N, C-alpha and C positions, 0 to 999 in steps of 0.2 A: 697770572696774573703775567703782566707783563712788564717789562723791566728797556726804560728806553734808553741805549748808548749815549753818554752826554756827547760824545764827539758826533752826532748824529741827530743832524733838522729833522724835525719828522715831516714826515712827505716832501722830503730837500730833492733833487734830482739822485743825489749819489742814492738815497734809499730807493728810488723808482729803479735805478740801474740794476742796484744789488739784486731787488726783489724779481726780476726780469730776467735772474741766473745764465747771463751773457755764454758764459761756456758747453751750456743744456743746447745750445744754437749746432754747435757741427754736428751734432746728431740730427737734428731736422735736415740740413743742409746733403748730409751724408747721400741717402735715396736718390734725391733730386737729382747729385751727382750722377749715380751711376746710369739711370735713365736716361739724362743727356748721353751718356758713353754709349750705353747701347742706341742710340737713334743712330750717331753718328756711325757706331758699327753695322749697322743697317741701310743707311741712307752714300753714307761718304761724299756727301757735299755738304760746304757748310754754308752755301745760300739758298739751300733747299731747310734749314732745320729753323722754325718757328721760336725765332731770341728773346719775340718780346712774350710769348707763352712760357720763354724756360724762366725769364725772370717773372713772371709770375707766378710761378710754381716755387721758386725760390723765396720771392714776400712773404708768398700764403705761408709756406711751413712754416719761416719765422713768427710771423705774425699767430698764430697759434702753439707755437710752441711758444710763447712770449705766457698767450691766453692759458695752455695748460697751465703753465708756470704759477700765475697769478692766483688762476681756482683751485691749484695746489694750496698754497701760500696759505690761505681766506681759511677752505674748510678742515685743512688740520688745526689751524688756532681757535677756531671755532668747537671743533670735536675736542680738544685738548690734549691733540697727536704730537703739536711740539711742545715740550712743554722744557723744566727744568731737566729732565734726565736725555733732553734728544744728544747724541753723538755729532751729528751735521752740521752741515755750516747752518747758522742762524738761518734763521727766515726773517724777514722784515713784519709781519702782522704781529708776534709772538714777543718780539723785539721789541714795540710798538715804533721800530723806525715807519711804518706807515698804517695810518688808522685803516679798522675797518670798514666805515663809511666809505673811505676813498680807493680800498680798493674793491668795492661791488663797487661804482662807478666806471674802476679801468677796467673790468672784466667784462663789465657793457661796452666801453669803448672798443677795448680789442677783438673782443667777438665780432661786434658789429665792422669792424675796419678789415675783420679776415672773409666775413661777406663779401663785403668792398672787394677788397683784391681776388677774390677766387669767381667773381663773376663774372666778370670777362673772359672766362678760361672757357663758357658755354660759347663763343665765338671760335672754337678753334680743335673743342672736342664733344660740341653738342649738347641738349640738353641734361645728359646724363650726369654730365660734370653737378648740376643742383643736387642730385639725391647723392654724389660723391661730399662735396661740401656740407651737409646737409648729416651725415653721417660723422664726417669730422667734429665735426660743434658740436653734436648730440652727443658723441663717445669720449670727447676733452673733460665733459663733466661729469661725465657717467664714471671715468676713470677713479678720481677723487672721490666721489661721494658714495661712490657703494661699492665698484666693481675690483680698486687694488686690495679691500679689504675683505676678498672674496677669488682669493687665489687667482684671477681674473685678469691680473697685469700684467703679467708675461703676455697674455697670446694678444692685447691689445698692440702691447711695444711691435711684434713679431707684424700685425696687420698694417697699423698704422704709422706705422715708421720703417718699417718695410716693403713690405706687398703695394699697397695704397700709394703711397707717392711715387713710386719708382716704378708701377704698370702707368699712370695716369702720366707724370711727365713723359716719358718715351709718347705715348698717344697723343698727346695735344702739341706737339714740337715735331711729328714727321709728318710728310703729305699725305693727301688722305689713304693715295694707294697704298704705303707703308701702315694702316690702320686696321688692318685684320689680326685676330687674335693670334698675340702670340704667346707662347710659354714660355720663354726666357727672360725675360723683365718680371715672369712670376715667381722663379728660380733665383733671379736674381735679389728681389726685392725680400725671398724667407730667408734666403743667406744674408742680406743685409738686417735683418730683422733678428735674426738668431744671434748676430753679432750686436747689436744695440740691447738685447737682453743680457748681456752681461754687466750693463749698468745699475740698468734694477736690480739685478741680482746683487752685484757688489754691496748696492746703496741698500738695500732691506738685508742680507748677512752681517752688515754692521748694525744697522738700528732691530735686530732681531727679538733682542728681551724689550725694549720699548715696546716695539708694536706688539708683541704677545702681550704686554703688561693692559696695554690700551683696547683689546682683542681686536685688532687687525688680524686679520689671518689671511698674508702673503702666503705665497709656496713656499717661503724660506721657512718661514712659524711651522708651515705641513710636514715638509722632509725634515728637517734639521739643518745646522750647520756642515756638518761631516759629508752629508748627503750635497749638497749645496757647492760645496768648496767641488766636487766631483763633474757637477754638472753645469759650473762656471766654469772647470777648464774640457771637459767634451764638446761644448753647445760648439765654439770655433772651429775647432777641425772641422766638424759636417760642415758649418757654413762655405769653410773652406773645400771642401769635396763637392760640392754642390756645384761652384764654380766650377772644378778640374773638370766635373761630370760631362759639363753644358762645353765649355770650352777647349779643352782636351788638356791632356796630360803630358804635356809639350814641357823640355825642362822650362824652355823662359818661363810659362805658365806656374810652375811648382817653384820656381827660386823666388817669385813675387808672391806666390801666397805663402812660404818658409819666411818670407818676411814677414809677415804678418804674425804667424805660427811663434817667429822668436819672441819678438816682444810680450808678447798673450804670456807665456808659460812664466817668462820672468815674473810678470803681474802678478801670476796665480801661483810663484813661489812666495811672495813676497806677502800673498794674504796669508796664507795659510801660518806662514812664520809672524805675523802680527796677529791675526786668531780677530782681538777684538780692541773695542775702545777707540776715540777721535783721529788715531795713526790710521786709521782704515779711510780717511780723507784723504791720503796722498796717493792708495790705491785705489780712489774712485777715479782722481785726477789723470792718471794711467789708462784708466780702461778705458774713460773718455779719448783722450788721446790715441788710443789702438784702435777705437771706433773711425777715427777721423783718416788715419795712414791706414784703413782697412779700405775705404774709402777713397782715398789716392791711389792707392794702389791697381785695385782691382778694376779700378776706371782706368788707369794705363795699360792692365791688362787687354782690358777689351779694346781699346782704342788702335793696341798694336798688333792686333790678329791682319 
């Protein structure tokens, strides 16, 4: 049973703004940022970068992130996962801020808008962009509907919040002579995907009891809280080592990576100290900050090579 916030008008602009979860948009922007940074590293000519394609990549990432948030909000409410036991930030459908029929329409609109934004990328990247866009839309739905409950959510994060957006951004914004297969964007995308997965880990770490009771088999449910804490700790150094192996263990590169790790270790200590409850929402916010910090620092590291 949903409870309407007396200060929130149903289906209001404020309700839709909260349903879109604007804080999550940084996670969508970072792999595009890294792909663009590597394009500059390869081309070193601002006039040769396809700025229109880059803008479309950012816009597509934002729209699909909002679409994924709407889908998650709708299906988790429908399946009873978002209930009174929920520890995370309130969700629009569960709270009654947005009605279920309105959310269904919004999902249709954002899905079609994502397709419309992504379609012009065919001009820059060829017809294979259709397959990429179709996969993004398909797994946008499959993530919440089934894959997040089968401990596959982390894999999708690495692929669709790391490898695919980073590689595709690089591919569509560089001149044709630079569009040959490059392994560096794949490694950058993998590093970013691992970094972004910390957000899912801390989210599921907080919700482990509720997920277990709802029959949602996340990776955290399968491996337990203690192993999740260690996975959260070590996944970021692995991501940073990938970057250093690709760009070299120079003093400057190590300093940039240490800056990321310094904030991460602080967040990990906070995660272990809090352990459970709604107080972990603050740790979730700091994890999102760390991902953005990673994107900015590693982009600078690449540009300054």
